[in-house]
N, C-alpha and C positions, 0 to 999 in steps of 0.2 A: 629465775628468781631475782628479786630486787633487794639489794642490801642497803640498809640505811646506816651510814657510818656516824656514830655519836662521838662528840668531843666535849670537853668541859666547857662550862659557860664562859663566854668571852671569845671563844674560837668558833669559826664558822665550819659547820659540817654540811655535807651534801645529803639531802633526803629526797628521794623521788616520791613525792607525796602530793596528793591532790588536795587543794585548799580552795576556799571560797573565792570565786571570781565572777565576772559578768555572766558567763555561761553556767556557772555552778561551782566548778573547782578547777584548779590548775596546779602545776608543779612549781615548787619554790625551794630555794636554798634556806636552810634553817639552822639554828643552834638548838640542841636538844638538852633538856635538863636531866634526863635520866632514862632508865629502861622502861619499856612499855609494860603496863600492867595488863596482862592478857586475861585476867579474871574480872576486870572492871566491867560494869554495865556501860553500854554505849547508848546515848540518846541522839537520834537523828531527827531533825526538824525540817519540814517542808513549809515554806512561807510564801506569801504574796507580798512583794515589796511595797512599802507605802508610797514609793515614788513611781510605781508601775502605772502607766496611763493606758494600758491596753484595754480593749473591750472586756476581756475576761476579768481583769482586775477591777474594773469600774462597775460592770453590770451583772456578772454571773453570780447567782445566789444559791446554787445547788451544792451537791456533794463533790468533794475532791478526794480522789483515791490515788495513792502513789505506792507502787510495789518496789520493794528493796531486795536486791539479789547480792549475796556476798560472793564476790569473785575470788577473793584471796584473804587468808587470815594473816595476821601480823604477830610474829613471835617476840619474845622479850628483847632479842638482839636487834629487832627492827627489820627482819627479813620477811618479805611477802612470800607466802606459800599458797599457790593456786588451790582453790577448793576442787573437790571431785567434780569432774565434768567441765572444768574450765582450764585444764592443763594446756590446751592449745593456744590460749591467749598470749600474745606477745607483750608481757608486762615490761619488757625492756623499752617499749615505746614511750613509757612515761618519761618526759623530759626532765632535765635537771633544773631548768629555768622556764618560767611561763612566758610565752610570746604569743602574738596573734596567730602565728602558724602552728604552734604546738597544740592549740585547742583543736584544730582540724585534724592534726596527727592523732590525737587521742581518740577523736571520733572515728577516724578511719581504721586505726589499728587495734583499738580496744572496745569502744562502745558498739560499733556496728557488728564486729564478730561476736561480741557477747550477746547482742540481741538475737542472734541466730541460735544461741545455745540455751537460752533461758526457757523455762516452761511456764505453765500457768501457776504453779505453786511457788510463791515467793518466800524468802526467808523471814520477811517482816512486811507489814503493810501499814501505811499512814493513811488515816481517814479523818476528814473534818468537813463540817458544813460551812461553806463560805458565806452563808446568810448571817451566821453568828460569829464566825471566827476567820482570822486571816492566816492561820497556821495550824499545823497538827504535827504530832511526833510519834515515834516508836522507840520503845526501850528494848535493847537487845542484850541479853545476858552474855557476858564474856565475849563481847562482840568486836574487839579490835581487828580492823582489816580494811579492805578496799571494797566498796559497794557500788553497784550499778543501780541508779534510781530511775524508775520508769513510770512517769505520771500517766494515768489512764485517760483516754479521751473523755470529754464531758460534753454535755449538750443541754441547751435550753430551747425555748420556742423560736429562737431566731438564728442561733449559731451552733456549729459544732466546734469545740475547742481541741486543738492538738498541741502537744507539748514536746519539748526537747529532752530526751533521755541523756544522762551523763553519769559521771562517776564522782564519788566523794570518798575521801579518806578519813577514817576515824581510828585513833584520836588525831587531834591537831593542836595548835597553840596560837596564841595571839600574835606571836612573832611570825608564824608561818602565814597567817592570813593578812597581816597588815605590814609586815616588814619591820615592826618595832614592838616594844612592850614585852610582856612576860614570855619566857620560853617554856613555861610549865605545860605539860600535857593536859589537854582538856578532852573529856570524853563526851562532851555535849557539842555537837556540830550541826550546822544548818546549811540550807541552800534555798535559793529563790526559784520559783516556778517561772519558766519562760514559755509563753503561749503564742499561738497564732489562731485566728478565727476563720472559719469557713461559713459563709452565709448559707442558711437552709432555705429551700424553695418548695413550692407546691404548684399545682396545676388548677386551672379553671376549665370546667366543661359546661358548655351551653347546650341544653337539651330543648329541642323544638318539637311540639306536637301539633299537627294539623287535624282538627276534628273533621273537616270535609275539604274537598278540592274540586274545582271545576276543570277537568282534564282538557276541555276544549280551549282553555286559555293558555295552555302550555305550562312551562316550568315556573316554579315559585322560588323567589330569592328573598331572604330576610337579612336585615343588616343590623349589627349590634355595635354600639360604641362601648369600649371597655377602658376604664381608668382605674389605676391602682395607686394607692398612696400609703407610704410608710413614714410615720413621724412627720407628717405635713409635707413630705417630699413626694412628688409624683415620680413613680418608677415605671409606669406603663400608661400610654394613652394612644389607643389605636382603634381601628375599625375592622370588624370581622363579619363574615357572611356564613349563612347556612342555606344550602340550595336543595330543593326538592324537584325531582323529575317525576313525571306521571308514573313511570315504571317503578321508581323507588317507593312512591306512595302506595302503589298496588301491593308491595311487599310489606311495608310498615308505614304507619302514619306518624312515626317518630324518627327524627334524625338528631344526631348529636355531633358536637365538634369540641375537641380538646384544643385549647389555644397552644400554638407552637412555642410560645415563650414560657420559660420558668419564671414564676412570680415570687418575690421574696416572702418568706413566711411572716405572718402577722399583718401583711398588707390588707388594707380595707379596699375592696374592689367594688366599684359602681358600674353596673351593667345596664345599659339603656337600649331597648329595642327601638332604633330610629326609624326602621322601615319594616312593616309587618309582611310585606309582599303585595304585589299588585292584586287588587280585588280581595284582600284578606284583612282581617282585623284581630286584635287581641280579644280573647274571651273576657278577660278582666282588664278593663282599661286603666284601672288603678295600679296595675302591676307592670307598667311600662318600664319603670326604673327599679332595680333591686340592688341590694348590697350583700356582699359575702366577705368573710375573712379567710385568708389563705392559711392553711395549716401545713406545717413541714411534712413532706413526704406523702401528702394526700392529694387527691383530686376532688375539689369542691364543685358541686353541681349547682346550676341555676336553671330553672325550668320556665319555659314560656309556652302558652297554649293559644293557638290561633284558629280561626274558622273563616269560611268563605263569607263575604259580605254582600253577595248578590249583585255585585257590579261586574261589568264586562271589560275590565282593563287588562290587556294582555301583558303578562309579566315576562320574565326571562332570567337566565342564570346571571348572577351578579359577578362583575369583574372586581375582585377585591383590590383595594388601593386606588380604584377609580372613583371612590366616593370621597367627596371633599366637604369640608365644613366652612361656611362663610362667616363674616364678622358678626352675624346675628345668631350664630349657632345652628343655622339650618344645614342639613345634610343633603347633598345632591350628587348625582352620578355624572361623571365626565368621560366621554369616549376617549380611548387611548390617544388618538391623534388630534383631538379637539382641545382648544384652550378654554372654551366656555361650556358650562353645564348644558346638556341637551335634554335631560330628563330630570325634572325636579321631583323629589321624593315626597309623597303625601305623608303628613305627620298625624 
């Protein structure tokens, strides 16, 4: 148990209490005005700081959910008493003074073990819509104690947002949080959400259908130029191939390829069939270039349909990355050990 020693105003007492700091709360020395009112309601507020320049703070517009778990109650004398199920927590790890290293100590000795003990059912939940509000709160009846707050992951069409769980002590005082001002207990406490963003991605699948094939001409290679742009920034610009052998065509006249790269969600992708294959042509010549928008966690398809064009140009399996683009935007194939194009691609 942690004992909070109270002294009269003007004298400094030691209180192992978590107060607002950069990460949420920390331990401070304080002077206490009186005994703790254990029957008072506690109001705990989760907020997005106005100075926060993170992507979450600036761009996220959805629901924010924070679960609160009461790890210990606080009696009138200022003693922390672990709640049922949290008796194993080392509350002595709460430091007498906040330092850069004590934040990590609190994480290691209290926050992380507590995260292993909590369940799905929280003691209270804070919910607000960040499209309209920058904070939300929960009122807890007779709630004096030590709380673990656990913001839930959030997601929009571009990012998944993860948050730092931490502890907060209620009640607190202006003197505890700032080192000056009133030492009167306040049962209205708050913390700022600290987030990190993880970009979401999707896949692009190119599907090629050959209506007919001249097997005497050998294998068929089709070449696609793929360019992806997010917020006017190019995030992918590459060339890919789909190859048909006569044997594969005998089994199915459709082949597909999922690009190996993960493409950022919301990217607008332009796909151009630069080379339909020797002796083959697009069924719909207006469909040479198509656009698709990448959706997080999904594979977006783009389809092309080709047919034999009655010419007798022998094709072959394309060697990806041997296709190069000149200053005029023309795509041509370069043999691996040659410096100059040896086969120019019909357009």
